[in-house]
N, C-alpha and C positions, 0 to 999 in steps of 0.2 A: 617555538616549541611544537613538536607534533602532539596530537591530541593524546596518543597512547602515553607519551612522557608526561603530559601534564596530569593524566589519571594516576600515574605512579607517584608523582610529586604529590598531589592532593592526599593520596592513600597514606603515604609514608608521613606526612605531616598531620594526618587526622583532622583535614581541614573541615570547616563548616561553611556553606555558603550555596549559591546556585550557579550551575553550569548552563549557559545557553549556546546552543548549537544551531548553525543555520547553514544550508545548501541549497541555493535556488529557492523553490517554494517550500522546501521542507524545514520545518522549524521545531525544536526539541528543548526540552527543560529538564535538567537533573538536579534535584535536591540532595544536598549532602549534608551530614551531621556526623562529625568525629570520624570523617574518612569512610563512611558508609553511605550508600544511596538509601535514602528514606522513601523517595517518590520519583516518578519520571513521568512525563507527558510528551506527546507528540502530535502533530497535525498529520501524521502519515496513518490513514486508517488501518493498514494492516499491523500497525503496532498498538491497536486498541485492545484493551482487555477482552472485549466481547468477541473480537476476531479470533484470539487465541483460544477462548472457550469453544468456538463453533469448530475450529481446526481440530480441537482435541476430541470432537464428538460429544461434548458435555451439554451443549445446548443446541437449539436449532435456530435457523435465520429468523423465524417468527418470534421465538421466545427473546431473542436479542433485539428485534425491533420494538416489541411491547416494552422490555425493560429500558430501552434508549429512550423512548416517548416519555416513560414516567421519571426517568432521570431528568430530562429537559424542563418537566414540570416541577419536580421537587428538589433537584440538585443533590440529591442523595446518590452516594457512591454506587456506581453500577453493580459491583460485586455484592453489595449488601442488598440491593433491591432483588438480585437474583438468588440469594440466600432466603429472603423473605418469602419468596413466592414458591420455594422449594424447587427451583430448577437445578442448583447445585448445592454442594456443601462448602462449608468455609475453607476446608482443607483443599477442595479443588480450585476454589478462587485463589487461595494463597499460593498453589502451585502455578497457576497461569499467571499470577501477578509476579511472581519471581522470574518466569521466562521472559515476560513482557519487559520488565525492568533491565534484564541484562541485554535483551535485544536492542533496546533503545540506544545503548552505548555501542554494543558490539558492531551494530549495523554502520553506525558513524565511523568506526575504525577504518572501513572500507573506503570511506570518501577520499578522492584524489584531489578534491578542492572543497572550500566552504570557510566558514568563520566560526570561532568561538570565543566566549568571554566568561570569565569566572567573577562572580561577585561575592567577595568574601563576606561572611556573617550575615548575608542576606537570605533568609529562609521564610518562604510564604507559609501560610497557613496550610497544614497538611489535612488531606481529605480524611474524614471519619470512615473507618472501615478496617480491613485486615492490616495488621501492623506489618512492616517490612523493613529489614535490614539487609543489605547485600554489599559487602566489603569491596571497596574499589579494587584492591590489589587482587581479589578472587576474579573479578572481571577480566583484569588484565592478564592474569594466567591463563583464563578460558581463551582470551584473543589469541594468545600465542598457539594454542592448539588447533584452534579455528583456522588460523593462517596456513598452517601445514595442510590441513584437511581440505581446504579451499583449492589450494595448488593440486591435490590429487583429484579432486572432483572435476575441476574444469579440464584436465587431460581427457577426461572421459566424456563429459557433457560440456562441449565447447560453446554451446549457444542456448539460449532459452526458446529458440525457434525449431528445436528438434523434436521430430516424432520418435516414439519409443515402440518397442516390441517386447511381448511377455513370453516366457517359457515357464508356466506354472508348474511343471514337473520338477523344476529347480528349487521350488519354495521349500522351506522347512516343514511347512505345515499348512493347511488350508486357512486363510485368513478368516476371523470371525466376522459374521454378517455385520455391517455398520462400522467395523474397525477402520482405522486410518487406512491400513494396507488394502482392505477390501475396497474402500472408496478411491484410493490411488489407482489400484489396478484396474478398476472400472473406467476411470477418466482416460487411462492409456488405451483400453480397448476401444473406446469411442473415437480415438484418432486425434485427441487434443495434444497441442504442442507442450512443452514444459512449461512456458509461461501461462498457457490457458490453464494448465492444472493447478499451477499456484493460486490463481484467482479463484477457480472453482472450489478449491479446498479451503480458501480463507487463510492460505499459509504464508509464512516468511520465506524467502529465498533459501536460507540456510537450511531450515528444518525440511524442507521439501527435497532440496539437493542431497542433504544428508541421508534421508530414508531411501532414494533413488540409488545412491552410491551403495548402500548396504545391500540392497536387492540385486544391484549390479554385480556385486562381489559373489553373491550366491549363485550368480548366472541366471537368474529370474528376469532380469530387465536388461535389455541391449537397446542401443541406438539404432533406429531405423535408417539404412544407408540412403533412403530416398532423399531427393533435394527438398529442403524446407525453406520457404520464402514466407516472411510475414510482411504485410504491407497495411497501410491505413487506407480507408476510403478516400482521404485526401491526398495521398501520395502521388506526386507527379513530378519526377525529377529529370525527365527527358529534355536534352538540350541544356541542363543547367550548368552553368560555368562558375566554380567557385571563385574564380578571380574577379567576376563581376559584383561579388558581394561588397555592400558599401561598408564604410567604417564603423566603429562602435558608435562615434558621436553622431554620425549620420542615421544610424538605426535608432538612437534615442529621440533624435528630433523628429524622424518620421512617426515613431511610436506616439509622441506627444501629439502630432497632427492628427493621427488615427482616434486618439482619445477624445479630441475636440470634435471629430466628425461622427463619433459614436460607434467607431469599428474597433471594439475592444478586443475581439479575438486576434487580428492582426496585430494590434498595439501590444499585447501581451507576449505574441510570438518574437516580435523585434525586441521588446524590452529583455525578455529572458536570453535571447540570443547575444544580445550585446553584454549581457552580465556573464554569459559563459565565456565569451571571448576574452573579456577584460572586466573582472570584478570589480566594480566600485560602490561606494555608497549610494551614489546618484542611480546607477541602474538597478540596484537592489531596491531602494525606495520607489522607483517608478514601477517596477514589476509588482510590488506589494500593492500600490495604489491602484494599479489596473486590475489585480486579482479581486480586491474588495469592491471595486464598482462593478466588475462582471459578474461575479457571484450574487450579488445584489439584484442585478438586472435579470439574471437566469432565473433566480427564484421567483421573481416577479412574474415572469413570463410562462414558467413551467410548472411551479409548484402552488399557484394560486387555485384554490378549490382542490376538490379530490379527483386527481386524473389518473386514469389507468391506461398504460401503454399497451399496444398490441402491434406485433410485427405483421406487415402487409404481404410479405412474400414467403413462400414455402421454404422448408429446411434445406433441400438440395441446392435452391439457388443462393441461400445465404452461405452454405458450405463452398460454393465455388467462387464466392466473392473475396477480393483481396481486402482482408480485414485484420486489424491489430487484435491481440490477446484481449485487450479491454474492452474493444468494441463486440468482439464475439461474446464475452462474458455478459455484458449488458443486454445484448439481444436475446440471450439465452434465458433471461429472466422476465422478457416481457411477453408473457402468456395471456394477457388480457384478464388476468385474476388479481395480480398484485398492483397496488397504487405505485405511481412513480416515487412518492415520498418515501414509501417502505423499501423499494428497490435501492434507492440512493443512500438511505440510512444504513442499510445493512451491508451495502457494498463495500469491498476492500479498496476502493478507489477514493480519491479526495473529491469533495462534493463539486468543486468547480470543474474538475475533469469530467466527472460523471455527467453533470448537466451539459457540459459543452458537447460531449459526445451526442447526447439525446438531442440536443439543438440540431446538429448536423444530420441525424437519422431523419428528423422531420423535414428538414430542407431537401434531402435527397428522396424523400418519399418511401423510406424503408419501415416507417412506423405510423401509427396514428394514435393519438391522444383522445381519449373519451372521458366524460365526467362519470364518475361511479354514481349508480343509483342509489347507494346507501348514504 
């Protein structure tokens, strides 16, 4: 049964239970009571409540970091902390929470592979905070509208690696300073790709593309016809023959060998590749095992003590490098003022991915880590 059909089935039956979704390293949980979503969680940082509030311009990255640290210490709902310190109102939290909850499921509707399991009548304790009820059938109807809109948007914006241009004369009105449009247009003017803009604005794919499409319809935003190529500093496919790729079983065996040798980076790459080619409980379990081992090792290596990262090369040199959107985002935050822990906690990237990039930066001499004097 496709996930969309399951959602309709659960909504019509007014089911109660927990829906667990998994695709590669992404894991989500949706708590359903009487056919309504009461709570949702995800290990995808872009679906955190704080990321939505940053994108909406209602809190700063610094406010999010402070609230996040308080939440880790107290286990109080993040939205409640932000209301208590006067950063947002309860109405703003409720609105962002509604968007977040819908996005958790709607984003999963786009998956072409993955697993899901519904555990009937199993409902974990709900967090104390703003109450939420979003009907499953309402989410399903929204997914149908999104599907049509995605088809239209992808005809215009064929890749996240595209650069854009602006015609401000076509705007209906001048954006208010600090508004989403103001920040969006600024990112376009600085030459960022769509993927880079998404990370810079802490946005989800759909909300960013939807706004770009609206501006494109006005004639205010257009695709830059120049060639756009995005690479990672590790990309090197020259001479690669895909026919030489080992089998899934060989990949898993090699991944276990790498784990035994302490080479967790290559172990995870092989385990994930094997799972991508042939999803099995074995490849899924190995991927998760390596992820857990590696993030512990990276925390010990990079987050012990209060360390402040700083880029060692100048801006023009960075712009000329072959970097992915994630790598450019992280380097843009490393100004010698923010701690690495703060950068990672606020980042719209998973902790493991962010720390793995930092480790590569250090190995290649792109950054330096210094202990904070405070």
